[in-house]
LUMNU-284870 format. One record per residue (C-alpha): residue number from 1; x, y, z. Coordinates in Angstrom, 1 decimal. Layout:
BEGIN
rec k->NUM, px->X, py->Y, pz->Z
...
***
This chain:
BEGIN
rec k->1, px->76.7, py->115.1, pz->33.3
rec k->2, px->77.8, py->112.9, pz->30.4
rec k->3, px->77.2, py->114.2, pz->26.9
rec k->4, px->74.9, py->111.8, pz->25.0
rec k->5, px->75.4, py->110.4, pz->21.6
rec k->6, px->73.1, py->108.3, pz->19.4
rec k->7, px->74.9, py->106.1, pz->16.9
rec k->8, px->73.1, py->104.7, pz->13.8
rec k->9, px->75.0, py->102.0, pz->11.8
rec k->10, px->74.4, py->98.4, pz->10.7
rec k->11, px->77.5, py->97.1, pz->12.5
rec k->12, px->77.6, py->99.4, pz->15.5
rec k->13, px->75.5, py->97.2, pz->17.7
rec k->14, px->78.0, py->94.4, pz->17.4
rec k->15, px->80.8, py->96.9, pz->18.1
rec k->16, px->79.1, py->98.1, pz->21.3
rec k->17, px->81.2, py->95.9, pz->23.6
rec k->18, px->84.5, py->97.1, pz->22.1
rec k->19, px->83.4, py->100.7, pz->22.2
rec k->20, px->82.1, py->100.6, pz->25.8
rec k->21, px->85.3, py->102.3, pz->26.9
rec k->22, px->84.1, py->105.5, pz->25.2
rec k->23, px->81.0, py->105.4, pz->27.4
rec k->24, px->82.9, py->107.2, pz->30.1
rec k->25, px->82.0, py->109.9, pz->32.6
rec k->26, px->82.0, py->112.3, pz->29.6
rec k->27, px->80.1, py->110.2, pz->27.0
rec k->28, px->76.9, py->108.3, pz->27.2
rec k->29, px->76.5, py->106.3, pz->24.0
rec k->30, px->73.3, py->104.6, pz->22.6
rec k->31, px->73.2, py->102.4, pz->19.5
rec k->32, px->70.5, py->101.9, pz->16.9
rec k->33, px->70.9, py->99.4, pz->14.0
rec k->34, px->68.0, py->100.8, pz->11.9
rec k->35, px->66.3, py->104.1, pz->11.5
rec k->36, px->63.2, py->102.6, pz->13.1
rec k->37, px->65.2, py->101.8, pz->16.2
rec k->38, px->66.5, py->105.3, pz->16.2
rec k->39, px->63.0, py->106.8, pz->15.9
rec k->40, px->62.0, py->104.8, pz->19.0
rec k->41, px->65.0, py->105.9, pz->20.9
rec k->42, px->64.3, py->109.5, pz->20.2
rec k->43, px->61.0, py->109.2, pz->22.0
rec k->44, px->62.8, py->108.8, pz->25.4
rec k->45, px->66.4, py->109.8, pz->24.7
rec k->46, px->67.6, py->113.3, pz->23.7
rec k->47, px->71.2, py->113.0, pz->22.4
rec k->48, px->73.5, py->116.0, pz->22.0
rec k->49, px->75.2, py->114.4, pz->18.9
rec k->50, px->73.9, py->112.1, pz->16.2
rec k->51, px->76.4, py->109.9, pz->14.3
rec k->52, px->75.2, py->108.1, pz->11.2
rec k->53, px->77.0, py->105.6, pz->9.0
rec k->54, px->75.3, py->106.0, pz->5.5
rec k->55, px->76.1, py->102.5, pz->4.3
rec k->56, px->73.4, py->101.1, pz->2.0
rec k->57, px->70.8, py->103.8, pz->1.8
rec k->58, px->72.4, py->107.3, pz->2.1
rec k->59, px->69.4, py->109.2, pz->0.9
rec k->60, px->67.1, py->107.8, pz->3.5
rec k->61, px->69.7, py->108.4, pz->6.2
rec k->62, px->70.2, py->112.0, pz->5.1
rec k->63, px->66.5, py->112.6, pz->5.2
rec k->64, px->66.3, py->111.2, pz->8.7
rec k->65, px->69.1, py->113.5, pz->9.8
rec k->66, px->67.4, py->116.6, pz->8.4
rec k->67, px->64.1, py->115.7, pz->10.2
rec k->68, px->66.0, py->115.1, pz->13.4
rec k->69, px->67.6, py->118.5, pz->13.3
rec k->70, px->64.3, py->120.1, pz->12.5
rec k->71, px->62.7, py->118.5, pz->15.5
rec k->72, px->65.7, py->119.1, pz->17.7
rec k->73, px->67.4, py->122.4, pz->16.7
rec k->74, px->70.3, py->122.0, pz->19.2
rec k->75, px->71.2, py->118.5, pz->17.9
rec k->76, px->74.5, py->118.2, pz->16.0
rec k->77, px->74.8, py->115.6, pz->13.3
rec k->78, px->77.8, py->113.9, pz->11.7
rec k->79, px->77.6, py->111.6, pz->8.6
rec k->80, px->80.1, py->108.9, pz->7.7
rec k->81, px->80.6, py->106.8, pz->4.6
rec k->82, px->81.1, py->103.6, pz->6.6
rec k->83, px->80.9, py->102.1, pz->10.1
rec k->84, px->84.7, py->102.1, pz->10.1
rec k->85, px->85.0, py->105.9, pz->9.8
rec k->86, px->82.3, py->106.3, pz->12.5
rec k->87, px->84.1, py->103.8, pz->14.7
rec k->88, px->87.4, py->105.8, pz->14.6
rec k->89, px->85.6, py->109.1, pz->15.3
rec k->90, px->83.7, py->107.6, pz->18.3
rec k->91, px->86.9, py->106.3, pz->19.8
rec k->92, px->88.6, py->109.7, pz->19.5
rec k->93, px->85.8, py->111.8, pz->20.9
rec k->94, px->86.5, py->111.0, pz->24.6
rec k->95, px->90.2, py->111.9, pz->24.1
rec k->96, px->89.5, py->115.5, pz->23.1
rec k->97, px->90.8, py->118.3, pz->25.4
rec k->98, px->88.2, py->119.8, pz->27.6
rec k->99, px->87.8, py->123.0, pz->25.6
rec k->100, px->87.4, py->121.2, pz->22.2
rec k->101, px->85.0, py->118.8, pz->23.9
rec k->102, px->82.8, py->121.6, pz->25.2
rec k->103, px->82.9, py->123.4, pz->21.9
rec k->104, px->81.6, py->120.2, pz->20.2
rec k->105, px->78.6, py->119.8, pz->22.5
rec k->106, px->77.7, py->123.5, pz->23.0
rec k->107, px->76.7, py->126.2, pz->20.7
rec k->108, px->79.4, py->128.7, pz->20.3
rec k->109, px->77.6, py->131.5, pz->22.2
rec k->110, px->76.7, py->129.0, pz->25.0
rec k->111, px->80.3, py->128.2, pz->26.0
rec k->112, px->81.1, py->131.5, pz->27.7
rec k->113, px->77.6, py->131.6, pz->29.2
rec k->114, px->78.0, py->128.1, pz->30.7
rec k->115, px->81.5, py->129.0, pz->32.1
rec k->116, px->80.0, py->132.1, pz->33.8
rec k->117, px->77.1, py->130.0, pz->35.2
rec k->118, px->79.5, py->127.4, pz->36.6
rec k->119, px->81.6, py->130.1, pz->38.2
rec k->120, px->78.6, py->131.6, pz->39.9
rec k->121, px->77.1, py->128.3, pz->41.0
rec k->122, px->77.8, py->126.9, pz->44.4
rec k->123, px->80.0, py->123.7, pz->44.3
rec k->124, px->77.9, py->120.6, pz->44.3
rec k->125, px->78.6, py->116.9, pz->43.9
rec k->126, px->78.4, py->115.6, pz->40.3
rec k->127, px->79.9, py->112.1, pz->39.7
rec k->128, px->78.0, py->109.1, pz->38.5
rec k->129, px->80.8, py->106.7, pz->39.5
rec k->130, px->80.4, py->107.2, pz->43.3
rec k->131, px->77.2, py->105.4, pz->43.8
rec k->132, px->74.9, py->105.4, pz->46.8
rec k->133, px->72.7, py->107.5, pz->49.0
rec k->134, px->73.4, py->106.1, pz->52.4
rec k->135, px->74.5, py->108.5, pz->55.1
rec k->136, px->78.0, py->107.2, pz->54.9
rec k->137, px->78.2, py->107.8, pz->51.2
rec k->138, px->76.6, py->111.2, pz->51.4
rec k->139, px->79.2, py->112.2, pz->54.0
rec k->140, px->82.0, py->111.2, pz->51.6
rec k->141, px->80.4, py->113.2, pz->48.7
rec k->142, px->80.1, py->116.3, pz->50.9
rec k->143, px->83.7, py->115.9, pz->51.9
rec k->144, px->84.8, py->115.6, pz->48.3
rec k->145, px->83.0, py->118.9, pz->47.4
rec k->146, px->84.7, py->120.6, pz->50.3
rec k->147, px->88.3, py->119.5, pz->49.9
rec k->148, px->88.5, py->118.9, pz->46.1
rec k->149, px->89.2, py->122.6, pz->45.1
rec k->150, px->92.4, py->122.9, pz->47.2
rec k->151, px->95.8, py->121.2, pz->46.9
rec k->152, px->95.7, py->119.5, pz->50.3
rec k->153, px->97.3, py->116.0, pz->50.5
rec k->154, px->94.5, py->113.5, pz->51.3
rec k->155, px->94.7, py->110.1, pz->52.9
rec k->156, px->92.0, py->107.4, pz->52.1
rec k->157, px->91.7, py->104.6, pz->54.6
rec k->158, px->89.5, py->101.5, pz->54.4
rec k->159, px->89.4, py->97.8, pz->53.6
rec k->160, px->90.4, py->96.3, pz->50.3
rec k->161, px->87.6, py->96.7, pz->47.7
rec k->162, px->85.8, py->99.6, pz->49.3
rec k->163, px->86.2, py->102.0, pz->46.4
rec k->164, px->89.2, py->104.1, pz->47.5
rec k->165, px->90.3, py->104.7, pz->43.9
rec k->166, px->86.8, py->105.7, pz->42.9
rec k->167, px->86.9, py->108.3, pz->45.7
rec k->168, px->90.3, py->109.5, pz->44.6
rec k->169, px->89.2, py->109.9, pz->40.9
rec k->170, px->86.1, py->111.7, pz->42.1
rec k->171, px->88.3, py->114.2, pz->44.1
rec k->172, px->90.4, py->114.7, pz->41.0
rec k->173, px->87.3, py->115.3, pz->38.8
rec k->174, px->85.9, py->117.9, pz->41.2
rec k->175, px->89.3, py->119.8, pz->41.4
rec k->176, px->90.8, py->122.4, pz->39.3
rec k->177, px->93.2, py->119.7, pz->37.9
rec k->178, px->90.3, py->117.7, pz->36.4
rec k->179, px->91.6, py->118.4, pz->32.8
rec k->180, px->95.1, py->117.2, pz->33.7
rec k->181, px->96.4, py->113.7, pz->34.3
rec k->182, px->95.2, py->111.3, pz->37.1
rec k->183, px->98.1, py->108.9, pz->37.7
rec k->184, px->97.3, py->105.8, pz->39.8
rec k->185, px->100.2, py->103.9, pz->41.2
rec k->186, px->99.9, py->100.6, pz->43.1
rec k->187, px->102.8, py->100.7, pz->45.5
rec k->188, px->102.3, py->97.0, pz->46.4
rec k->189, px->102.6, py->95.9, pz->42.8
rec k->190, px->106.0, py->97.4, pz->42.0
rec k->191, px->109.1, py->95.4, pz->42.8
rec k->192, px->111.2, py->96.9, pz->45.6
rec k->193, px->114.3, py->96.8, pz->43.4
rec k->194, px->112.8, py->99.1, pz->40.8
rec k->195, px->110.3, py->101.2, pz->42.7
rec k->196, px->112.7, py->104.2, pz->43.3
rec k->197, px->113.3, py->104.4, pz->39.5
rec k->198, px->109.6, py->103.9, pz->38.7
rec k->199, px->108.5, py->106.7, pz->41.1
rec k->200, px->111.3, py->109.2, pz->40.7
rec k->201, px->112.8, py->108.4, pz->37.3
rec k->202, px->116.5, py->107.9, pz->36.5
rec k->203, px->119.3, py->109.4, pz->34.5
rec k->204, px->120.9, py->107.6, pz->31.6
rec k->205, px->123.7, py->105.3, pz->32.7
rec k->206, px->122.7, py->105.4, pz->36.4
rec k->207, px->122.7, py->101.6, pz->36.4
rec k->208, px->123.5, py->98.8, pz->34.0
rec k->209, px->120.2, py->98.7, pz->32.1
rec k->210, px->119.6, py->102.4, pz->32.1
rec k->211, px->120.1, py->103.1, pz->28.4
rec k->212, px->118.0, py->106.2, pz->28.5
rec k->213, px->116.7, py->108.8, pz->31.0
rec k->214, px->113.1, py->108.4, pz->32.3
rec k->215, px->110.7, py->110.9, pz->33.9
rec k->216, px->109.3, py->108.6, pz->36.6
rec k->217, px->105.7, py->108.4, pz->37.6
rec k->218, px->105.8, py->111.5, pz->39.8
rec k->219, px->107.1, py->113.8, pz->37.1
rec k->220, px->104.7, py->112.2, pz->34.6
rec k->221, px->101.9, py->113.4, pz->36.8
rec k->222, px->103.1, py->117.0, pz->36.9
rec k->223, px->100.2, py->119.4, pz->36.9
rec k->224, px->97.7, py->116.6, pz->37.9
rec k->225, px->97.0, py->114.2, pz->40.6
rec k->226, px->99.2, py->111.3, pz->41.8
rec k->227, px->97.2, py->108.5, pz->43.5
rec k->228, px->99.5, py->106.3, pz->45.6
rec k->229, px->97.5, py->103.2, pz->46.4
rec k->230, px->98.7, py->100.9, pz->49.2
rec k->231, px->101.2, py->103.4, pz->50.4
rec k->232, px->101.7, py->101.5, pz->53.6
rec k->233, px->103.7, py->98.9, pz->51.6
rec k->234, px->106.5, py->101.4, pz->50.8
rec k->235, px->109.8, py->100.7, pz->52.5
rec k->236, px->111.0, py->103.3, pz->55.0
rec k->237, px->113.7, py->104.4, pz->52.5
rec k->238, px->111.1, py->105.1, pz->49.9
rec k->239, px->108.9, py->106.8, pz->52.6
rec k->240, px->111.8, py->109.2, pz->53.4
rec k->241, px->112.3, py->110.1, pz->49.7
rec k->242, px->108.6, py->110.6, pz->49.2
rec k->243, px->108.5, py->112.9, pz->52.3
rec k->244, px->111.2, py->115.1, pz->50.8
rec k->245, px->109.2, py->115.3, pz->47.5
rec k->246, px->106.1, py->116.4, pz->49.5
rec k->247, px->108.0, py->119.0, pz->51.5
rec k->248, px->110.1, py->120.5, pz->48.7
rec k->249, px->107.7, py->119.9, pz->45.8
rec k->250, px->110.6, py->118.6, pz->43.8
rec k->251, px->112.1, py->115.3, pz->42.5
rec k->252, px->115.7, py->114.1, pz->42.2
rec k->253, px->116.0, py->111.2, pz->39.7
rec k->254, px->118.2, py->108.2, pz->40.5
rec k->255, px->121.8, py->108.9, pz->39.4
rec k->256, px->121.1, py->112.5, pz->38.7
rec k->257, px->122.4, py->115.6, pz->40.4
rec k->258, px->119.6, py->117.8, pz->39.0
rec k->259, px->116.4, py->118.6, pz->41.0
rec k->260, px->113.2, py->119.1, pz->39.1
rec k->261, px->110.2, py->121.0, pz->40.5
rec k->262, px->106.8, py->119.3, pz->40.4
rec k->263, px->103.3, py->120.5, pz->40.8
rec k->264, px->101.2, py->117.6, pz->41.9
rec k->265, px->98.5, py->116.8, pz->44.3
rec k->266, px->99.0, py->113.5, pz->46.2
rec k->267, px->96.1, py->111.3, pz->47.3
rec k->268, px->97.3, py->108.3, pz->49.2
rec k->269, px->95.4, py->105.2, pz->50.1
rec k->270, px->95.9, py->102.2, pz->52.4
rec k->271, px->94.0, py->99.3, pz->53.9
rec k->272, px->96.4, py->99.3, pz->56.9
rec k->273, px->96.0, py->101.1, pz->60.2
rec k->274, px->98.8, py->103.6, pz->59.7
rec k->275, px->98.7, py->104.9, pz->63.2
rec k->276, px->99.4, py->101.4, pz->64.5
rec k->277, px->102.1, py->101.1, pz->61.8
rec k->278, px->103.7, py->104.3, pz->63.1
rec k->279, px->103.7, py->102.9, pz->66.7
rec k->280, px->105.3, py->99.7, pz->65.5
rec k->281, px->107.9, py->101.8, pz->63.5
rec k->282, px->106.8, py->100.3, pz->60.2
rec k->283, px->105.6, py->103.7, pz->58.8
rec k->284, px->107.4, py->107.0, pz->59.3
rec k->285, px->105.7, py->109.3, pz->61.8
rec k->286, px->106.6, py->112.5, pz->59.8
rec k->287, px->105.3, py->111.1, pz->56.5
rec k->288, px->102.1, py->110.0, pz->58.3
rec k->289, px->101.5, py->113.5, pz->59.7
rec k->290, px->102.2, py->115.0, pz->56.2
rec k->291, px->99.7, py->112.7, pz->54.5
rec k->292, px->97.1, py->112.9, pz->57.3
rec k->293, px->96.1, py->116.5, pz->56.6
rec k->294, px->92.6, py->115.3, pz->55.6
rec k->295, px->91.5, py->111.7, pz->56.0
rec k->296, px->88.5, py->110.1, pz->54.3
rec k->297, px->87.3, py->106.7, pz->55.7
rec k->298, px->85.9, py->104.4, pz->53.0
rec k->299, px->83.4, py->102.2, pz->55.0
rec k->300, px->83.1, py->98.5, pz->54.2
rec k->301, px->80.0, py->97.5, pz->52.4
rec k->302, px->78.5, py->95.8, pz->55.5
rec k->303, px->78.3, py->99.4, pz->57.0
rec k->304, px->76.5, py->100.8, pz->54.0
rec k->305, px->74.0, py->98.1, pz->53.1
rec k->306, px->71.5, py->100.8, pz->52.0
rec k->307, px->73.8, py->101.3, pz->49.0
rec k->308, px->73.6, py->97.7, pz->47.8
rec k->309, px->70.5, py->98.1, pz->45.6
rec k->310, px->72.0, py->101.3, pz->43.9
rec k->311, px->75.3, py->99.5, pz->43.3
rec k->312, px->73.6, py->96.5, pz->41.8
rec k->313, px->71.6, py->98.7, pz->39.5
rec k->314, px->74.8, py->100.5, pz->38.4
rec k->315, px->76.7, py->97.3, pz->37.8
rec k->316, px->73.8, py->96.1, pz->35.6
rec k->317, px->73.9, py->99.3, pz->33.5
rec k->318, px->77.7, py->98.9, pz->33.2
rec k->319, px->77.3, py->95.4, pz->31.9
rec k->320, px->74.7, py->96.6, pz->29.4
rec k->321, px->77.3, py->98.9, pz->28.0
rec k->322, px->79.5, py->95.9, pz->27.6
rec k->323, px->76.9, py->94.3, pz->25.4
rec k->324, px->75.0, py->92.1, pz->27.9
rec k->325, px->71.2, py->92.5, pz->28.2
rec k->326, px->70.0, py->94.9, pz->30.9
rec k->327, px->68.6, py->93.0, pz->33.9
rec k->328, px->67.0, py->94.0, pz->37.2
rec k->329, px->67.5, py->92.5, pz->40.6
rec k->330, px->64.4, py->91.4, pz->42.5
rec k->331, px->63.7, py->92.6, pz->46.1
rec k->332, px->64.2, py->89.1, pz->47.4
rec k->333, px->67.6, py->88.9, pz->45.8
rec k->334, px->68.5, py->92.3, pz->47.3
rec k->335, px->67.5, py->91.0, pz->50.7
rec k->336, px->69.9, py->88.1, pz->50.3
rec k->337, px->72.7, py->90.4, pz->49.2
rec k->338, px->72.0, py->92.8, pz->52.2
rec k->339, px->72.2, py->89.9, pz->54.7
rec k->340, px->75.7, py->88.9, pz->53.5
rec k->341, px->78.7, py->90.5, pz->55.2
rec k->342, px->80.8, py->91.1, pz->52.0
rec k->343, px->84.4, py->90.5, pz->53.1
rec k->344, px->85.5, py->91.5, pz->49.6
rec k->345, px->83.3, py->94.6, pz->49.8
rec k->346, px->82.2, py->96.4, pz->46.6
rec k->347, px->84.6, py->94.5, pz->44.4
rec k->348, px->83.1, py->91.2, pz->45.5
rec k->349, px->79.6, py->92.5, pz->45.0
rec k->350, px->80.4, py->93.6, pz->41.5
rec k->351, px->81.8, py->90.1, pz->40.6
rec k->352, px->78.7, py->88.4, pz->42.1
rec k->353, px->76.3, py->90.6, pz->40.0
rec k->354, px->78.5, py->90.2, pz->36.9
rec k->355, px->78.2, py->86.4, pz->37.3
rec k->356, px->74.4, py->86.6, pz->37.8
rec k->357, px->73.8, py->88.8, pz->34.8
rec k->358, px->75.9, py->86.7, pz->32.5
rec k->359, px->74.6, py->83.3, pz->33.6
rec k->360, px->70.9, py->84.0, pz->34.3
rec k->361, px->68.5, py->83.3, pz->31.5
rec k->362, px->65.8, py->85.6, pz->33.0
rec k->363, px->65.5, py->89.3, pz->32.7
rec k->364, px->65.2, py->89.5, pz->36.6
rec k->365, px->67.9, py->88.3, pz->38.9
rec k->366, px->66.4, py->86.1, pz->41.6
rec k->367, px->67.9, py->84.6, pz->44.8
rec k->368, px->68.8, py->81.3, pz->43.1
rec k->369, px->70.9, py->83.3, pz->40.6
rec k->370, px->73.1, py->84.7, pz->43.4
rec k->371, px->76.3, py->82.7, pz->43.7
rec k->372, px->77.7, py->83.3, pz->47.2
rec k->373, px->80.2, py->81.1, pz->49.1
rec k->374, px->78.9, py->77.6, pz->50.0
rec k->375, px->78.9, py->78.3, pz->53.8
rec k->376, px->76.8, py->81.4, pz->53.4
rec k->377, px->73.4, py->79.8, pz->53.5
rec k->378, px->74.3, py->77.8, pz->56.6
rec k->379, px->75.7, py->80.9, pz->58.2
rec k->380, px->72.7, py->83.0, pz->57.2
rec k->381, px->70.4, py->80.4, pz->58.7
rec k->382, px->72.2, py->80.2, pz->62.0
rec k->383, px->72.5, py->83.9, pz->62.3
rec k->384, px->69.4, py->84.9, pz->60.4
rec k->385, px->67.8, py->86.8, pz->63.3
rec k->386, px->70.9, py->88.9, pz->63.9
rec k->387, px->71.4, py->89.6, pz->60.2
rec k->388, px->67.8, py->90.5, pz->59.6
rec k->389, px->67.7, py->92.7, pz->62.6
rec k->390, px->70.8, py->94.6, pz->61.4
rec k->391, px->69.4, py->95.1, pz->57.9
rec k->392, px->66.0, py->96.1, pz->59.3
rec k->393, px->67.6, py->98.7, pz->61.6
rec k->394, px->69.6, py->100.2, pz->58.7
rec k->395, px->66.6, py->100.2, pz->56.4
rec k->396, px->64.3, py->101.7, pz->58.9
rec k->397, px->66.7, py->104.5, pz->59.7
rec k->398, px->67.3, py->105.2, pz->56.1
rec k->399, px->63.5, py->105.3, pz->55.4
rec k->400, px->62.9, py->107.6, pz->58.3
rec k->401, px->65.6, py->110.0, pz->57.2
rec k->402, px->64.3, py->110.0, pz->53.7
rec k->403, px->60.7, py->110.7, pz->54.8
rec k->404, px->61.9, py->113.5, pz->57.1
rec k->405, px->64.0, py->115.0, pz->54.3
rec k->406, px->61.1, py->115.0, pz->51.9
rec k->407, px->58.5, py->116.1, pz->54.5
rec k->408, px->56.6, py->112.8, pz->54.2
rec k->409, px->56.5, py->112.8, pz->50.4
rec k->410, px->56.7, py->109.0, pz->49.7
rec k->411, px->57.3, py->109.4, pz->45.9
rec k->412, px->60.2, py->111.8, pz->46.6
rec k->413, px->61.5, py->109.6, pz->49.4
rec k->414, px->61.4, py->106.5, pz->47.2
rec k->415, px->63.4, py->108.3, pz->44.5
rec k->416, px->65.9, py->109.5, pz->47.1
rec k->417, px->66.4, py->105.9, pz->48.4
rec k->418, px->66.6, py->104.5, pz->44.9
rec k->419, px->63.7, py->102.1, pz->45.3
rec k->420, px->60.2, py->101.9, pz->43.8
rec k->421, px->57.3, py->103.6, pz->45.6
rec k->422, px->55.6, py->100.2, pz->46.0
rec k->423, px->58.7, py->98.8, pz->47.7
rec k->424, px->58.8, py->101.8, pz->50.0
rec k->425, px->55.2, py->101.3, pz->50.9
rec k->426, px->55.8, py->97.7, pz->51.8
rec k->427, px->58.8, py->98.6, pz->54.0
rec k->428, px->56.8, py->101.4, pz->55.8
rec k->429, px->54.1, py->98.8, pz->56.5
rec k->430, px->56.6, py->96.1, pz->57.5
rec k->431, px->58.5, py->98.4, pz->60.0
rec k->432, px->55.3, py->100.3, pz->61.1
rec k->433, px->56.8, py->103.7, pz->60.3
***
């Protein structure tokens, strides 16, 4: 769970967009321009750390800090002479090593206790980035918990935009390598003439422009996780060299006679059907079998429409952290989104919600705010019965499963589905469940 920070400073609200990068999986940052704003936030928000820029009225700010600590004994407070000092500290917090980060947000005698508790607790999924509660998404989450602790090579398959890198990062964060580097590599984006040097490194003087030796991306990921996206785009020559690295756990740089051992976990991803590529002799059979130890299928968004509402809500929150006003998406707008087939998958949905949040002048996104391709309305009209039947089937099944899981408790079922209790009641009445 992210550690929470409350920031008080006259200029911090304007800096929220630039500092949104610190609101990562480890930090959740809220901003207050005045002490009155901070008091209101404290009613519903309990931060681990309070950062205050003293600015114009240091005595009043110090008094507020003392009262805050009295009311919340576990709260830690840091005071700064200016917004600039606070800004630099906030940017550096998320870069702290795991042990120092834990020490900052835990009391000293709690650290060992927390470590012992974590060792004794069963592994469970904990990642806010992998959004959704559909059966397909829950299956992926369960798989991640099962396979993350090992060193097994993993293959992710699915269409473009289905969130394969999000899944890969989640596997890394649930593994014992979570405090080491996660190295993403887009194999399709690297020019064929330099990809060998980029991946495996090179020795000084190995070619005309090699004025110094380089580690290469594989050795740079030593101890961590190497994510090879679009691995199906590698040439057969690169496939052969990668296979040797996987088999021998070592790397030989271009132009070097020396072999370097590497300790990496490889997660590969592709939007191709690799088994067909093997049959067509485009992809090496031996490398495919080596990568295909465990395969996770990332389903297209049209197969997990139950997650669309959750994804939209998450995108709205992400945009708030970038400085845009927080907006909600109406049920009618969600229905429109669920009826679309999303050829661009989650990436396309995110762009549509971003556009709606930025351009809409209302606090609620309505159907007229949704900008889908021009032919969608015609296509949705001509195929409305089929689309609505598909959505209704998926919704009905999800509601039934949620009610069975919660033994008929509608409030708990609504929370599980990520919708309001009123919406759930309307759906139950609509589908005669």
